[in-house]
N, C-alpha and C positions, 0 to 999 in steps of 0.2 A: 608596685614601684612607680616612680616618676622618672621621666626622661625628657630631654630637649631634642626633638626630632624634626625631620623635614621630609615631605612627600614629593617635593619638586626641587630641581636644581636652581640655584640662584643665590644672590647676596644674602648673608645671614639674617639681616634685618627683615627681609621679605619672606623668607621660607621657614625659619625656625619657630616652633611653638611648643609650649609645654604640654605633655601628654601623660597618661597614666595607664597602667596595666594591672590586672588583678593577680597576675602570676609573676614569679621571679624566674630568672634564667636557671635552667636545670644543668647541674654539673655532670659531665662525663667522668670517666675514671680518673683522669689526670688533671681535672679542673678544680679551681677554687672559686667560690662565690664571695665577692668582696663588697662590703658596704662602703661606698665611696665617701671620703671626707673632703679631699681636695682633688680637683682635676687640673692637670697641667695643660696650659693653652699653647698651641703651636700654629704657625701660619698654614700648615698642611690641613688643619681642620677646616678652615674657610675655603681652601682650594678644593677640597672634596665636595663641599656644599655647592660651590659654583658650578662644578661639573664641566668646565671648559666649554667645548662646542655643544655640549648637551644642555647648556643653561636655558631654563624655561621649560624643559621637558619633565615629565613625571619620572620619579625615581623607582626603578624596579624593586620589588620586595620592600617597599617603604613600610614604616618610616626609617630613614637613615639617621643613626645616632653616631656623632663623631666624638672625638676625644681620644688621644693616643696614650695617655698614661696618667698616673697620679698616685695617691696614697689613700689608705683606708684600713678597714678592719675585716678580717676573714669571718664570714658568717656560716659557711658550709664548705665541705670538701668532698671530692670524689672518692671512690672506693679504694684507689691506690695511694691515698694520702692519709697520714696519721691524724686522728681526731684532735690531737694536741695542737694542731695548727689553728683550730677555731679560736677566735678572739685575739689572734696575734695582729699587731700593727705591722703593716707592710707597705712597701712601694711596689708599683707594678707597671708593666708595659702592656698595652692592649694588643690583642690579635684582631686586625681589621675584619676578619671573617666572623667574629663572635660579637661584634658590636662595640661601640665606644663608651667612654666613661662620663659623658655629659648626662649622667643618670645617677639615681640613688644606689643602684647595684650594677655590677658588671661581672661577667664570667671570663676568667683567663686561665691559661695553661700554667701549671706549677713552675715551669721553667722560665716564666716571665715575672716571678714574684720573689722579693727578698725582704727579710725582716728589717724593721727600722730600729736602730739602737735607741735605748731609752734616753740618751742625751739629746736626741734630735726631736723636733716637733714634726708632726705630719705635714705641716705647711712647708717646712724646709725640705722634707723628704720628697715632696711632690715635684720639686725642681729637677729631680735626677733622671727619671726613666727615659724619656725621649731625648731631651737636650743633653743631659750628662752622658748618656750612652753614645749618642751621635758624636760628641766631642771626643770621647774615649776611643771609639773605633777609628775616627778620622786621624787622630794622632798616630795610632798604630800603623795605619796605611801610609802615613807620611814617613814612617821610620823613626817615630818619636815615642815608641813604647818604652816601658821601664827597662833600664840597663842597656838600651840601644846606644851605640856610639854616635856622637854628633859628627857632622861632616865639616871638613875644612878648618881654617884658622879663625873665621869670623862667622860661625853658624847663625843663621837668621831665619826666623819664622814670620811670615806675613799672614795675618788673619783679616780677610776681607769681610767686613760686617762684624766687628768685634764687640759691639755693645748689646747684642741680643742674648737670648738664653744660651744657645750653642756657643757663641763667641765668648761669652763670659766664662763658661766652663772650660773651653779650650785654652784660653789664656791662663787661667788659674792652674790647670793641670800641667800645661807645658812649663810654667814657672816652677811648680812643685818638683817636677821630674828633672828639670834642667835649670838650676839657679843662674847659670851664666849664659844661657841662650838669649840672644837678642830677639825681642818680640816687637814687631811693628803691627799695629792694628789700624784699620780704617774706620772712620766714624763721620757722621754727617752734621753734627751739632756740637756746641761747646759742652753741654751736659754729657753727651755721649763720649766725648773725648776724655773728660774727667773720670767717667766711669771706667773706661778701658784702662786708664792709668791706675785706678784703684785695684783693678783685677790683676795688674802686674805687667802691663805693656810698657816698654821703654820709650816708645815713640808712637804718636798717633797722627795720622794724616787723613786728608779727605779722600773719598773714593776716587774722585776725578783727578787727583794729583799724583797717582801712582807713578806715571811716566815722568812727571816733573821732579818728584822728591827722591825717587830711587833710580840707581844706575841701571840702564838697559843695555841692549846690544848683545854681541856674542858672548861676553863674559857674565852679564847679569850681576845681581847683587843679593839675591835671596835664594836660600837652599830649599825651603819648605813653604808651600802656599796652601792655606785652607780657605777655600772660597765659599762663603755662606750666602751668596746672592746669585741670581741667574747669570751665567757667564755669557752675557751678550757680547757681540763682536768687538766693540771698543774695549770693554773690560778684559776679555780674554786675550785680545791683542796686547794689552798692557802687561798682563801676567806672563805672556810668552816672552816679552821683552826683558822683564826683570828676573825671571828664573835663571839660576845658574846651570851650566852644563851638568847633567846627571841629577838635577834636582827633582823634587816630587811635588805634584799638584794634586789636591783632593777636592773634587767638586761635590757639593752636598745638595744644591738646589737645581732641580731639573727645569725644563721649559722648552720652548721652541728652539732656542739657541743651541741646545744639545744636538740638534739634527744637522748642524752645519758648522761645527767647530773647525777653525783653521789651525791645523796641527803642523804646518810647514816649518815654523821656527822651532817648535817643540821637537820635531824630528831632527832638525839640524843640531840641537843641543843634547840629543839623546836623553831628554827629560822623560819622566813618567807621569801619566795622568791616570788617576783612579777616581772612583765614585763611591759614595757612601749612602746607605739607607739601612736603618736598624731593622727594618721589616724583612730584609733578606734572610735573617736567621730563622724567622717563622716560616717563610716560603720554602726553606730547605730543611724543614723539620729539625732544626737545631743541630744539624750535622757538624757545623763549623764553629758556631758561637752559641753560648748559653747566656742570654741577657741577664738571668738572675745573678750570675757570678759578677758581671760588670756592675750591676746595680749595687750589689753587696760591697764591692771594692770602693765604689764612689761614696757610699754612705760611710764607710770606714774612714776614708780620706777626710771627710767633713768632720767626723768625730775626733780624729786623732791629730790632724795637721792644723797648726795655728795660722798657717798662711793660706788656707782655703776655706771658703764658706759657701753656703747655698746662696746663689746670686739672685735673691728675690728683688723684684723691681722696687726702687725707692719710692715710686709713685703709687704703689699698689693700694694703699689704704684710701686713696682719694678717688678710686675708680668704682663706679656703681657696678655691683655684681661680684666684686672681689670677695666680699665677706658674706654675701648671700646670692647664690646663683639665680634666684628668682628675679633679681634686678639686672641681670646681665644684658638684657635686650634694650635697656634704657639708652636713649640718645647720649652719645659721649661716654658710654659705659665701657666695661672691660673688653667686650667683643669689638666695639668700634675702635678701641685703642689697638687691639691686635690687628685689625684690618688696615690700620693706617700704615703699618710697617715701620713705625718709628718708636717702638717701645724700648725702654732701657732695662736690661736685666730680664728676669724670668717672670712671666705672668702666671699666676695660679688662681683658681676660683673655688671658693668654699661651697661644697655641695651638701654635706650633712654634718651631724654632730660627731665628735670624737675626741676633742681636746679643748 
């Protein structure tokens, strides 16, 4: 098998290199071995590579292979899984303890895998596992799950960072579940603004204009906030201003700011702050959440609903590495685009043959 690995923490362009192995990952009883066709690209991939304060140091048990999810074809199964699963097209979420999917093959638990309907391409399916499930779980935590009642007379959702993969999924899912919900997104450029509107946002404002454009103070103006960027003091202060009493905020991106959130105005408003990471289901041995069920539901939504689609980046075909992962380290290529933090829609990378 081939993989893109790193033996030292640092920027992707400095530490990643193509490697090969004579052996394939070995399945335990509840695992499947997947031949990867598309890998989903996420900012957390590059964050893991950088290593934070460990940047420049050797990686223990290297090489480190990142990649949190994607799509592919099952090649082998563990003893607890029917042999009929072999050759099925699937979308999958990776278990960080078993290696990532920037590789020709990856081993994952069966509870992280869902079949791809024949109506969808594997390219479309690769947008679902991390980004789609993160949006799905975040909306649930905000109180916007299926059949949940909306709050107040003018229910409003604010999506901070609406043009990326998770934001695109969140806007579409919220619009599908609640056609009359007012959805406000933040975006940093005109193309991003137009994209958010295409996804279903009623209004798009700049990140820095939250206090200017939305009513703050004790009463606020927003019932639900999904924050898809680090809640730095100025931003979290703005969110605290605009959230309504008893409103809900879900934080998805961690960072140093998490250590010192000012909750004083949140406390005054009796608002609720929650956090979201899809990997908690793996760490708790799937006691509370089964990602395969979520992936299945999302794939069915894309298949059945005319108002929702896989939010593939409109610029994908122009990025080196998107159609051939061997080009992903090229200057200005798909990994550089991911690192820029300014991609629109979902980035996926073609690893192997399959469609």
